[in-house]
C-alpha positions in Angstrom: 0.0 0.0 0.0 1.1 3.5 -0.8 -0.3 6.5 1.2 -0.4 10.0 -0.3 -1.7 13.3 1.0 -3.0 16.4 -0.5 -2.4 20.0 0.7 -4.3 23.0 -0.5 -3.2 26.5 0.4 -5.4 29.6 0.4 -5.2 33.0 1.8 -7.8 35.2 3.5 -7.5 39.0 2.9 -9.2 42.0 4.2 -10.7 43.9 1.3 -8.2 46.8 1.6 -5.3 44.3 1.4 -6.4 43.0 -2.0 -4.7 44.1 -5.3 -6.7 46.7 -7.2 -7.4 44.2 -10.0 -8.9 41.8 -7.4 -11.1 44.5 -5.9 -12.3 45.4 -9.4 -13.2 41.8 -10.2 -15.0 41.5 -6.8 -17.0 44.6 -7.6 -18.0 43.2 -11.0 -19.1 40.0 -9.2 -21.1 41.9 -6.6 -22.8 43.9 -9.4 -23.6 40.7 -11.3 -25.8 39.6 -8.3 -28.3 42.2 -9.5 -29.0 40.1 -12.6 -29.7 37.0 -10.5 -33.1 35.3 -11.0 -33.5 33.6 -7.6 -37.2 33.9 -6.6 -37.1 30.5 -4.9 -34.0 30.6 -2.8 -33.5 34.4 -2.5 -29.7 33.6 -2.8 -28.2 35.9 -5.4 -24.8 34.9 -6.8 -22.6 36.8 -9.1 -19.4 35.7 -10.9 -16.9 37.8 -12.8 -14.2 36.2 -15.0 -11.0 37.9 -16.1 -9.7 36.9 -19.4 -6.1 37.0 -20.4 -6.6 40.2 -22.5 -8.2 42.1 -19.5 -11.8 41.5 -20.6 -14.3 40.9 -17.8 -17.3 38.6 -18.3 -20.0 38.3 -15.7 -22.8 35.9 -14.9 -25.4 35.4 -12.2 -27.4 32.4 -11.0 -30.7 31.7 -12.9 -33.2 29.6 -11.0 -36.1 27.7 -12.4 -39.1 26.1 -10.6 -37.7 22.8 -11.8 -34.5 23.2 -9.8 -32.2 21.1 -12.0 -33.0 23.4 -14.9 -31.4 26.4 -13.4 -27.7 27.4 -13.7 -25.1 28.7 -11.3 -23.4 32.1 -11.8 -20.0 30.6 -12.4 -21.2 28.4 -15.3 -23.3 31.3 -16.7 -20.2 33.4 -16.9 -17.9 30.6 -18.1 -20.2 29.6 -20.9 -20.7 33.2 -22.0 -16.9 33.7 -22.0 -16.4 30.5 -23.9 -18.9 31.5 -26.5 -17.9 35.1 -27.0 -14.1 34.7 -26.5 -13.3 31.1 -27.4 -9.6 31.8 -27.9 -9.0 33.8 -24.6 -7.9 32.0 -21.5 -9.6 32.6 -18.2 -7.0 33.9 -15.7 -9.2 34.7 -12.7 -12.7 34.1 -11.3 -14.4 36.1 -8.6 -17.6 35.1 -6.8 -19.9 37.1 -4.5 -23.2 36.1 -3.0 -26.0 37.8 -1.1 -29.2 37.0 0.6 -31.9 39.2 2.3 -29.3 40.2 4.9 -26.8 41.5 2.3 -23.5 40.0 1.1 -22.4 36.8 2.9 -19.9 37.1 5.7 -18.0 34.0 4.6 -16.9 33.4 1.0 -18.8 30.8 -1.0 -17.1 28.3 -3.2 -18.3 26.8 -6.5 -20.5 23.7 -6.4 -19.2 20.4 -7.8 -20.7 20.9 -11.3 -19.1 24.3 -11.5 -15.8 23.0 -10.4 -15.8 20.4 -13.2 -16.6 23.1 -15.8 -13.9 25.4 -14.3 -11.4 22.5 -14.7 -12.4 22.0 -18.3 -12.2 25.7 -19.0 -8.7 25.8 -17.4 -7.6 22.9 -19.5 -8.8 24.6 -22.7 -7.0 27.8 -21.7 -3.8 26.2 -20.8 -3.1 28.2 -17.7 -4.1 28.1 -14.0 -7.2 30.1 -12.9 -6.9 32.3 -9.8 -10.0 32.3 -7.5 -11.1 35.4 -5.5 -14.1 34.5 -3.3 -15.6 37.5 -1.6 -17.0 37.6 2.0 -17.6 40.6 4.1 -15.4 39.1 6.9 -12.6 38.2 4.5 -11.9 37.3 0.9 -10.4 33.9 0.1 -7.8 33.8 -2.6 -6.8 30.4 -4.0 -3.8 30.3 -6.3 -2.6 27.4 -8.4 -5.6 26.5 -10.5 -8.7 24.3 -10.5 -6.9 21.3 -9.0 -7.0 23.2 -5.7 -10.8 23.3 -5.9 -11.3 19.9 -7.5 -8.5 17.4 -7.0 -8.8 14.2 -9.0 -11.1 15.8 -11.5 -12.3 14.0 -14.6 -10.7 15.3 -17.7 -10.0 14.4 -21.4 -7.0 12.5 -20.3 -9.2 10.3 -18.1 -10.7 8.8 -21.3 -7.4 7.8 -22.8 
């Protein structure tokens, strides 16, 4: 038997400690929550993606009465970027969420389905994605790419 371990590092920043580009991406994600269609959960999520050329693409969660038919903010933004900018790599992804009390105190992370799409997007772009996850009590920054969100992901190489 061979045992292995996995270590994932992340940082928590106060808003003022963040780089200006991270603050701008967070603000775009926060604004994207305005476009959320979330009449059932009341949980509004916004995502903002930074492309390698500096373009920012946003998305928000879109609920449906038949819950599986909705779509998360992250995938909405990733699919929009993939359609409109198919040759541009995603370099960063920011997420912000709010409910009836305002923006969440703790950062939220992408769901499993979004993590799989992020991994595929990163593979297509050929460079690691940086994650900036906003919370009013601190912003989580995860460097090193999608493997830090979804270790052992299923990818094209899994089918070889």
